[in-house]
C-alpha positions as CSV (number, residue, x, y, z in Angstrom):
1,M,87.7,167.9,139.4
2,P,87.2,169.3,142.9
3,E,83.7,170.0,144.1
4,T,82.6,173.6,143.9
5,S,79.8,175.5,145.7
6,D,78.0,178.7,144.7
7,N,77.2,179.1,148.4
8,V,80.7,179.9,149.5
9,N,79.6,181.9,152.6
10,A,76.5,182.8,154.4
11,P,74.9,186.2,153.6
12,A,76.8,188.9,155.4
13,S,73.6,190.1,157.2
14,T,73.0,186.7,158.8
15,P,74.5,186.2,162.2
16,R,76.9,183.3,162.1
17,S,77.5,180.6,164.7
18,V,81.1,181.3,165.8
19,L,83.2,179.2,168.2
20,V,86.4,180.6,169.8
21,T,88.3,178.3,172.1
22,G,89.9,179.9,175.2
23,A,87.9,183.2,175.0
24,N,88.3,183.9,178.7
25,R,91.5,186.0,178.3
26,G,94.1,187.6,176.1
27,I,93.8,187.1,172.3
28,G,90.9,184.7,172.5
29,R,88.9,187.2,174.5
30,A,89.6,190.0,172.0
31,I,88.6,187.7,169.1
32,A,85.3,186.8,170.8
33,E,84.5,190.4,171.5
34,R,85.1,191.4,167.9
35,F,82.7,188.7,166.6
36,V,80.1,189.7,169.2
37,A,80.4,193.4,168.1
38,A,79.8,192.3,164.5
39,G,76.5,190.7,165.5
40,D,77.5,187.0,165.4
41,K,76.4,184.3,167.8
42,V,79.6,183.5,169.7
43,A,80.4,180.6,171.9
44,T,83.5,179.3,173.6
45,I,84.9,176.1,175.1
46,Y,86.9,177.0,178.2
47,R,88.0,175.6,181.5
48,S,87.8,178.6,183.9
49,G,87.6,182.4,184.2
50,D,85.0,185.0,183.3
51,L,83.8,185.6,179.7
52,P,83.0,188.7,177.6
53,D,79.4,189.9,177.5
54,G,77.4,188.1,174.8
55,V,79.5,184.9,174.7
56,L,78.0,181.6,175.4
57,G,80.4,179.7,177.7
58,V,80.5,175.9,177.7
59,K,82.9,174.2,180.1
60,G,85.0,171.7,178.3
61,D,88.6,170.4,177.8
62,V,90.2,170.3,174.4
63,R,92.3,167.4,175.6
64,D,89.3,165.1,175.7
65,T,87.3,164.1,172.6
66,A,84.1,163.3,174.5
67,S,84.3,166.7,176.2
68,V,84.7,168.5,172.9
69,D,81.8,166.6,171.3
70,A,79.5,167.4,174.3
71,A,80.4,171.1,174.1
72,F,79.7,171.2,170.4
73,T,76.3,169.5,170.9
74,E,75.4,172.2,173.4
75,I,76.6,175.0,171.2
76,E,74.8,173.7,168.1
77,A,71.6,173.4,170.1
78,A,71.8,177.1,171.1
79,H,73.4,178.7,168.0
80,G,73.1,176.2,165.1
81,P,76.0,174.5,163.3
82,V,79.4,176.2,163.8
83,E,80.3,178.1,160.7
84,V,83.5,179.8,162.0
85,V,85.9,178.1,164.4
86,V,88.9,179.8,165.9
87,A,91.3,177.3,167.5
88,N,93.0,179.5,170.1
89,A,93.4,177.5,173.3
90,G,97.0,177.0,174.2
91,I,99.5,176.6,177.0
92,T,103.2,176.9,177.6
93,R,105.6,174.7,179.6
94,D,108.9,176.5,178.9
95,Q,112.1,174.7,179.7
96,L,115.6,174.3,178.1
97,L,115.8,171.3,175.8
98,M,118.0,169.2,178.0
99,R,115.8,169.7,181.0
100,M,112.4,169.4,179.2
101,T,110.5,166.3,180.3
102,D,108.4,164.0,178.2
103,E,105.4,165.4,180.1
104,D,106.4,169.0,179.4
105,F,106.5,168.2,175.7
106,A,103.4,165.9,175.5
107,E,101.2,168.2,177.5
108,V,101.8,171.3,175.3
109,L,101.3,169.3,172.1
110,D,98.1,167.7,173.5
111,V,96.5,171.1,174.1
112,N,97.9,173.3,171.4
113,L,98.1,170.8,168.5
114,T,95.9,167.8,169.2
115,G,93.4,170.0,171.0
116,S,93.1,172.1,167.9
117,F,92.7,168.9,165.8
118,R,89.9,167.7,168.1
119,V,88.0,170.9,167.8
120,V,88.4,171.4,164.1
121,R,87.6,167.7,163.3
122,R,84.3,168.1,165.2
123,A,83.5,171.4,163.5
124,S,84.2,170.0,160.1
125,K,81.2,167.7,160.2
126,G,78.7,170.6,160.3
127,M,80.7,172.7,157.8
128,I,80.7,169.8,155.3
129,R,76.9,169.6,155.5
130,L,76.6,173.4,155.1
131,R,79.2,173.4,152.3
132,R,80.8,176.5,153.9
133,G,83.1,177.2,156.8
134,R,86.0,179.3,158.1
135,I,88.7,177.7,160.2
136,V,91.4,179.9,161.8
137,F,94.3,178.5,163.8
138,I,96.1,180.8,166.3
139,S,99.8,180.0,165.9
140,S,102.7,182.2,167.0
141,V,105.7,183.9,165.5
142,V,107.7,181.4,167.7
143,G,106.4,178.6,165.6
144,L,108.3,179.9,162.5
145,Y,111.0,182.0,164.1
146,G,111.9,179.8,167.0
147,S,112.7,180.6,170.7
148,P,115.1,179.1,173.2
149,G,113.3,177.2,175.9
150,Q,110.2,176.7,173.8
151,V,110.9,173.6,171.7
152,N,107.6,172.1,172.7
153,Y,105.5,175.3,172.1
154,A,107.3,176.1,168.8
155,A,106.7,172.6,167.5
156,S,103.0,172.7,168.4
157,K,102.5,176.1,166.8
158,A,104.5,175.3,163.6
159,A,102.5,172.1,163.1
160,L,99.3,174.1,162.8
161,V,100.5,175.3,159.4
162,G,100.7,171.8,158.0
163,M,97.3,171.1,159.5
164,A,95.7,174.2,157.9
165,R,97.2,173.4,154.5
166,S,96.1,169.8,154.6
167,I,92.6,170.8,155.5
168,T,92.6,173.4,152.6
169,R,93.5,170.6,150.1
170,E,91.0,168.2,151.7
171,L,88.0,170.5,152.1
172,G,88.6,173.5,149.9
173,G,86.2,172.1,147.3
174,R,83.4,172.3,149.9
175,G,83.7,176.0,150.4
176,I,85.7,175.6,153.6
177,T,88.9,177.7,154.2
178,A,91.6,177.0,156.8
179,N,94.2,179.7,157.7
180,V,96.7,180.5,160.3
181,V,97.3,183.7,162.2
182,A,100.8,184.0,163.8
183,P,100.9,186.7,166.5
184,G,104.1,188.2,167.8
185,F,104.5,189.8,171.2
186,I,101.2,191.0,172.5
187,D,100.5,193.7,175.2
188,T,98.9,191.5,177.9
189,D,99.2,191.1,181.6
190,M,101.9,188.4,181.0
191,T,104.2,190.7,179.0
192,R,103.6,193.7,181.3
193,A,104.9,191.6,184.2
194,L,108.3,191.0,182.4
195,P,111.3,192.8,183.9
196,E,111.7,196.2,182.2
197,A,115.1,195.3,180.6
198,Q,113.7,192.1,179.1
199,R,110.6,193.8,177.8
200,Q,112.7,196.6,176.2
201,A,114.9,194.0,174.5
202,Y,111.8,192.4,173.0
203,V,110.5,195.8,171.8
204,D,113.9,196.6,170.3
205,A,113.8,193.5,168.1
206,I,110.4,194.5,166.6
207,P,110.7,196.7,163.5
208,L,107.5,198.5,164.4
209,G,108.9,199.2,167.9
210,R,106.0,198.1,170.1
211,F,103.9,195.1,171.1
212,A,100.6,194.4,169.5
213,E,97.2,195.1,171.0
214,P,95.1,191.9,171.3
215,D,92.5,193.6,169.0
216,E,95.0,193.9,166.2
217,V,95.3,190.1,166.1
218,A,91.5,189.8,166.4
219,A,91.2,192.1,163.3
220,A,93.2,189.6,161.2
221,V,91.0,186.8,162.4
222,E,87.9,188.7,161.6
223,F,89.1,189.3,158.0
224,L,90.0,185.6,157.4
225,A,86.5,184.7,158.7
226,S,84.8,187.2,156.4
227,D,83.4,187.0,152.9
228,A,86.2,189.3,151.8
229,A,88.6,186.4,152.4
230,R,86.7,183.7,150.7
231,Y,89.6,183.0,148.3
232,V,92.3,183.0,151.0
233,S,93.1,179.5,152.3
234,G,96.2,177.8,153.5
235,A,97.8,181.2,154.3
236,V,99.9,182.2,157.3
237,V,99.2,185.8,158.3
238,P,101.8,187.2,160.7
239,V,100.7,189.9,163.1
240,D,104.1,190.5,164.6
241,G,105.2,194.0,163.7
242,G,107.7,192.6,161.3
243,L,109.6,190.5,163.8
244,G,109.4,187.2,161.9
245,M,109.5,188.6,158.3
246,G,109.4,185.7,155.9
247,H,109.8,182.9,158.3
């Protein structure tokens, strides 16, 4: 029989120790801001850029295990054991398959997939001791829907689903959940810089007829990290306006 725990989650009134990787911009920034607004103690591991108010920034590199471990040690000293981890840091190196180099492929997987593994592996140690935890991976509609020129990125994001579901089976009995949020096109500086014709073509493919706001993705993450989602694990939650439907 799997282990069970009555203490599935910390009391809602207690500020939690939350880690969001890559909180300096885009979706990660919106997620961090949302947890700060909820009263949680929020930290990030990041490489450069400015951070939202109220976020403890620790310089680190998810490509390096020792760097991740050192960052966690610093965060734990300031905020206590990490109870919620959002693996958000990611990069792209887009290229057509026949022109994609080994380095293009390996670098994207090392950050997006193996980097998430390094962060979550380190977080799991404290969560197992606490007998509670929330793990949320930020994937992408591309991981399930596919996209030309993004074989590396799509592979890295699709693999997060298998990781979350394996963690669910391994650690579910300890009050730890692992879920995936799969955003679609987001209204960011990057998408605003697209040529108008290309941007409109993307919008036309989305049933809801618009790009998402970063905070709409953050809302899904906040739910999965909440007590209301204590029986949700191994799920893939699309926030894509219907673009991927069922993939």
